[in-house]
N, C-alpha and C positions, 0 to 999 in steps of 0.2 A: 515419780511414780515408776516403778520398775516391775519386771518380768516376777521377782520376787513376790511383791504384793499381788498382780493378778494371781499368780499359782498359790498362794495362800488363799485369799478370795474365793478361789472354787473350791478348794479342798476342804472351806469351813462347812460345806454343805454334806461331804461324807467322803470317804475314802474312795480313791481312784487310781487306777492301774496309769501309766505314761499313755497308751494307747486312748484311752477313756478322756486322759485331757487334752489329749489333741485334738479329738474330737468335738469336745465341750469349747476348745479355743475357736475352734472354726465357726460354731455356732452362734457365739455369745460372747464372750470376754475378746476375741480378736478384731470385735467390733469397733473396741475402745482401743485398745492395747494389742496392737501385731505384734508378732513374735515368730520368727522362721522357726519352725518343728525341729528345726537343728540346735535350736538354743534351750528347747524346753528340756531335754533330759539331764544335758549337764547341771542345769539350774536344779533339776529334782536332788539330783545328788549332792549339790552344794546345800541343799535345803534340809536335809537328811543330816550331812554332816555337822551343820550347826545346830543340829537339834531341834529345829522348826518343825520337819517332820518324820513321822516313824516308818518305815518301808518292813514289810513283809513279802517274801516269795509266796506265789498262789500258782496254783495248777495253772497251766494252759496246754490243754491236748492231755495225750497219756504220757509223754515225755518230758516236756518243757516245763519251765515255770516263769512268771513273769512279777515283774515287782508293783504291789500295791503302797500305796501312801496314804497316810491320813496326819491329820494337820497335830501338832502336840501342844498342851497347853502352852509352851515358850512361843510355840507359832500362833497361837490365839493371841496372846499378848503383844507379840510382835505386829502380826494385821492391825490388831486397835491402834497401836502407836504410829504403824503407817498410813491407816485410814483417817488420824486426827491430824497428821501433823500437816500442814500448810504447805503448799509445793509454789515455790514463786515462778511466776510464768519464763517461759526461755524464750528468747531472741527466735526470730525467725528465719528460717533458711527455708525460701521461697522461691524456687524456680521459676514458677508461673509470674507472680508479680516482676521477677527481674526480668523476665523475657517481655513482659508489657510494658515494664518502665523503659525498655531500649527498642520499641516498635520500629522507630525509623529504621533500625539497620535490618530489621525480617524482611524477606519474600514477602507480597502479600498471600501467596497460596501457602506458604508454609504457617505464615501467622494463624491463616483460616482454619487450618489443620488443627493445627495446637488447641485453638480454641473450641471447635466440633470435638477432639476428643476430652477435651475439658470436660463440657457439658456430657457429652454422653457416658462418660465414668460416673460423675455424680446423679446423674438420673439413674442408673445402675444401682447406686449405693442408696439412694433415696429410695425407692422402690423396696428395697430390703430391710432396709431401717423402717420404713413405715409399718410392712407387714411386721416384724419383731416387734413394734411397738404398741400394736392392734394385738396380736397374741400374748403379749406383757399386762394389757390393759384387762383381756377378758380372761386371763390366768389360765392359757391355755397351751403357754409354751413350757416346752416337757422339761427344760432345765431349771425354770422359775417354780415348776411344781416340785421338781425335787429338793430345792431350798426351802420352799414352803412347808414341806412334811417333816423336815427336822429342826423347824423354827419355831418359837411359841409364836401361839396365834395373834397374842396381842403386837405382834412385830409384823402381821402380814401387809397392813396395810402401808406402811414405811418401805418394807421388803419392795415391794410393787409401784410405789410411787417413787423411789428412789432410782430402780431401773427405768422406770416410764422416764422419769425426769434425763436421765443420760441420751437416751435415744431421741428427745426430743430437741436436744442440743446438735446432735447429730443430723437429723431431719433439717433443723433450721441451717445450719453450715452449708450443708449438699444445695439447699435453696438459695439461699446467697450464693455459692459456686457457680450454679447455673444461671443465675441473674449475672454476677461479673462476666462471666465467659460471653453471654447474651448481648452484653455493651461493649464488650471488645468487637464483636462482630459488626454491631452497630457503627463503631467507631470505623472499622476498617472500610464498611460500605461505603460510609460518608468521604472518605479520602480517596476512594476510587471514582467517585461521582465528582469530587474537586479538579 
């Protein structure tokens, strides 16, 4: 999956400026595909150069303009192709499991701090993902409302269910990560007692 796919997916709901896309990324797509803001504008320009987006200048205040992008037919075709193409799972680069595999070399306090950071990180995300999933389920999420407004009613159930499915995966992963880190803390406690 690429930033290209994520941007085309967001723009399939309607035209947006780069600034609008940044805001939406932070509230929705960014949970499943993180991209630094510095990557979004260059990718928008590439998408436009490739004919997948059309951009027009729109007023921004009394003297300035900004660029608003809309997905083209070629962009929609590419989005369908990207959404339909299986992606081979990639090999992991997991610094946390790597550190855990060589725990015998760690200072116990440093190892404990790492597990605690891991738990705190995933607890924050878990709360956010659960809130988003609830807003998607009850259809009160503003980004979802925009998408539903431009989608045929017969697709609404699938659209909602697909988004909820994605967040259920994030929620399950967060719970697993918290449980794993707690097991690490228990291991450290057991080693200190022996």
